N, C-alpha and C positions, 0 to 999 in steps of 0.2 A: 645539192651543195653539201660539202663535208661539214662536220660538226665544228663549232668554235673551239679554239684552244685558249684557255685562261692560264696565262703564265705567271700571274702573281697579283698581289694586292698591295698598293703602295701605302705609305703613311699619309695622313691627311694632306691633301693637295692645297687646300685653302680654307680659310674661315672667313665668311662674309656675313655680317649681321648675326653672328652666333651660330650660323649653320655650317657644320663641317661636312665636306664631301670628299670622296676618295676616288682615285683613278684605278679602274680595273683594267689590267692589260689583257685585252681580248684581241686575238688575231683570227681573222676570217679568211679562208682561201678564196681565190678568185671564183666568181660564179661559174657554174658548169651545169651539165645536164643531170647531175645527181639529184637525189631527193632533197627536200627542204631541210634546213638545219634543225637540230634538236636544241631546245631552249637551254641556255647556260645559266648557272647561278653560282653565287659565292656569298660568303658571310664575312662581314667586316667587323672587327673588334676595336673600336676607338680607344685610344689611350686615355681620353678624357671622360669616358662614361662606362658604367658597369654593364649596361645592356649590350646585346649583340644583335643589332638590327640587320635585316637581310637586305642585300643589295639586289635591286630589281633589274635584271638584264633584259627585260622584254623589249625595251626600246632599242637596245643594242642588236638584238637578233633581227628586229624589223629593219634597222639600218643595213645590216649585212645582206638581208634578202633583196634590198634595193641597190646593193653595190656601194654603199657609203663607207664600208670599212669599219674601223674601230670606233668606239664611242665612250664617252665619260658617263658613268652611272653615279647617282647620288644616294646617300643612305636614306632609307625610309624611316625617319625618326624626326620628331620635333627638334627645333633648335634648343640648345641648352638653356637660354633665358626663358623660353616658353615652358620647358620642363620644370624650371625652378619656380615659376609662377603657379603651375599646377600642383607642385609639391606643397606650396604654401596654402593654397585655397581648396584644392581638391586632392588631398594626399593619397586617396585610394584609387586614383585613376589608373587605367591600364589601356593599352592600345585596343581599338575597337574590335578588330578581327579576333584578337586573342580573347577578349571579353566574351564575344558571342560564342566562340568555340567552347570556352569553359562553361558558359551557361547551358549550351546544348548538351554537353557531356553530363552535367548534373541532372538536367531534366530528362535525358534519356534513361537515367537510372530509375527515375520515378514513372517511366512509361510514356513520356511525351515524345512523339516522333513525327516526322514529316507526313507519314501516311495515316495518322489517327487523330489529328486535331487541327485547329486553325488558330493562327496568330492574329490578334487585334492590335494594330500598331498605331501609336499616337506620338507623333513628333511635330515640330513646327512645320509649316508648309514650305519653308525655305528649301531651295533646291540643294543646298549644301548638306542638308540632313539626309539625303537619299542613300548614302552609303550604308547607314545602319539598317535601313529598310531592305536593301539588297542582301545584306548578310543574314537578316532574319528570314527572308524568303529562301535563301540557300539552305538554311538549317531546318526550316519548318514548312516549306512550301509557300505558295502564293498567299499573302496576308491580306486582311481586310483593313482598309484605311479608315481610321477614326480620328485623324489628325485635325488640329485646329490652330488658330493663330497663337504663336508663342508656345504651342504644345498643350493648350487647354483642350480637354475632351468636351467637344460641343455637340456630339451626335445624340446624346441622351439615351434613354431606355430603348426607344424605338430602333436607333442605330445599333445598339448592342445586341438586341434580340435578332435583328436582321443578320448580323455577322455570325452569331452563334448558330443560327439555323443553317449555316453553310458548312458546319463542322462535319467531318466524317464520323460515323458511328462505330463503336466497337463493342465486343462482347466481354463483359467483365468476368474474369476467370475465378472470382471469389464468390459472387452471388448469382452469376448467370444472367444478369440484366444487361440491357443495351444502354450504353452511356456515350457521352461526348467529352472532348477535351478542348480547353481554350487556354491560350497563353496571351496575357495582357502585357504589352510593352508601353512605357511612357517615358519620354525623354525631352524636357526642355533643353535648349542649347545655348552655348556661349562660345566666343572665340578668344584665342590668346595669340597675339602676334608674335612674329619671330624674335622680337626684342623683349617679349614678356608682357606687353601691355594688354590688359583685359579689354575685350570688345573689338579689337582690330582684326580685320580679315581681308586678305587679298582675294579678289574675285576674278573669274575668267574674263579677260578682255577689257578690264578697267585699269586705267593708269594709276589711280590713287587708291589707297586702302579704303575698304568699306567697313562694315561692322556686323556684329551678330550678338545677341538677337535684337533686331531693330525694334520689335514691339516692346521687349523688356527694357530697352534703353529709353524708349519714349515714356514708359511707365515710371522709370527711375527719375527722369527729368520732371514729369508731372508731380510726383510725390515731393521731390526736393523743392519744387516751386509752390508747394501747398495747394495744388490744383485738385479739387475734389472730383467725384464721379458725376458726370452729367450724362443722362440718357441720350442716346443718339441712334436712331433706327438705322442710319446709314453707316454706322461703325459699331454694330452690336457686339461683334466678337472682341474688339479692343476694350469696350466698356466693361464687358463681363470679366475679361482677363484682369483688367486693372482693379476691379472691385474685389476679386478673389485674392490678388496679390496684396492689396492694401489690408485685407483682413489678417494676413500672416505677418506683415512687416511690424517689427518692434523697434522703435528708435531708442537708442541708449540714453540720449539726453536731448533736451530742447535745442532745436536749431541744427542738429547733426545732419549732414548730407549723406544719404545712402549711397553705397557703391553698387556697381552692376553685379558683383558677386553676391551681395546681400539680397538683391532683388531676384536674382536667378535662383538662389536657394529658397526664397519665399515662394517663388512660382512652383518649384519642385514640390514643396509641401502641399500647396494648394491643389496642384494637379494630381498628386498621389491620393489626397483625401477624396477628390471628386471621383477618381477611378475606383477606389475601394467602395465608395457609396453606391456607384452604379452597379458594381459587381454584387453588392448585397441586395440590390433591388431586382436583379435579373438572373442570377445564377443560383441554381438549386444544387448544393453539394451532394445531395442524395442521387442525382442523376448525371452529374458532370464533375470531372476533375478540372482544376484550373491552376494556373501559375501567374504570379505577378512579378514583373521585373521593371523597376524604375531607376532613374539616375539622371545625370546631366551629360549630354553629348558635348564634347569640347573639340573645336576645330583649332588645331595648332599649326602655326606656319613655320616653314623652313625655306621660304622663297629665297633664291639667290638674287641679290640686288643686280639690277641692270639687265636681267634676262626675262624673257616672256613667261607669263604664268602658265604652269602646267599642273594638272590635278595631282600628279604623283609627287609634287613637292609640298603637299600638305598631308598631315597625318592626324586622323581623328582618334580621340580617346573617349572612354566612358568612365565617369565617377559613379559607382553604384550607390544606390540608396536602399530601397526595400526590395528583397528578393526572396520569394517563398513560393511553395506549391501546396495546394490542398488536394489530397488524394484520399478518396473514400471518407471524406469528412475530417481527416487529420492533417494538421498543418506541419510542413517540413520547411525549416529555414535553409536556404541554399548557402553553402560554404564553398566558394570557388577556390581552386588550388592556388598556391602562392608561388608557383614556379616562375611566373613571368615577373620581370622587373617593373616596379612602379616608378612614377616620376620622382618620388622622394629618394629612391635608391639611385636612380640614374643621375639626378642632379647633385647628389651629395658628393660625387667623385668628379672633381674638376681639375 
């Protein structure tokens, strides 16, 4: 089949629930005996946003291959109300794939590559967290799963030692010793709906909005109801996560109700503390280099109302927290490039 012909990019075709989408004029010749079409791509520059999101034409090419003709493609970016919410509560957020690419570039400079280390990844067990794991695997090879409920590291020293024993070894060009490299990732998560509401999430195949993170929402509700920590062997992970978060939560005044943002940030602090404690108990900087990358994974919605849910209509972001590497015993704080637009920039132009 001949290649697709992209003849132009229209102005915004519609705005539904704050989600702008564009019509890409793609013409596909009638199917024939020729080779399969080359993927087409275009870049849309909305008049209402500073960022330049890429229009994903994968589905259009698939439609063409099946003889369905032209297709409407939607911008791969969160709705503007969602961007505004992230700008308010997580102003350093950047799109997940851009974040991981920037992290990989910085770590590559310090010697961390796919062929000479192993990533230990801690996210919530929620299936919507999987994209960041896939991106980590793409950059650093298959990762070791140390995930727990709500993103708490529950595998302990034994789990960490097991993971680290899987790392490739390399010859240090400075002292000639055999060393290993580990990259520790930790991300609790939260969702921001297309209208900007914190905690709302549209899930595949469900007619009504769901939420994320469910465990942290339950902890928020327990704290606001003044419910203490009760040991429960049948719910051990939740009890441990709740106790860790409660240690970090600081109420501003008596009777104040905590928000999901506050609880999520408290969880991030608790998870980072636990991660760094386990590293101090299991990693010897004399025999291994390591990196720590933590932050909040944010699922933002741009679902078009009245249409079936599709994963390409959500866009995940990362709000970075601690990012550093320790190489030959020396700490290097990571500074990601600022070329990508942040929600603060994108939402400020309306």
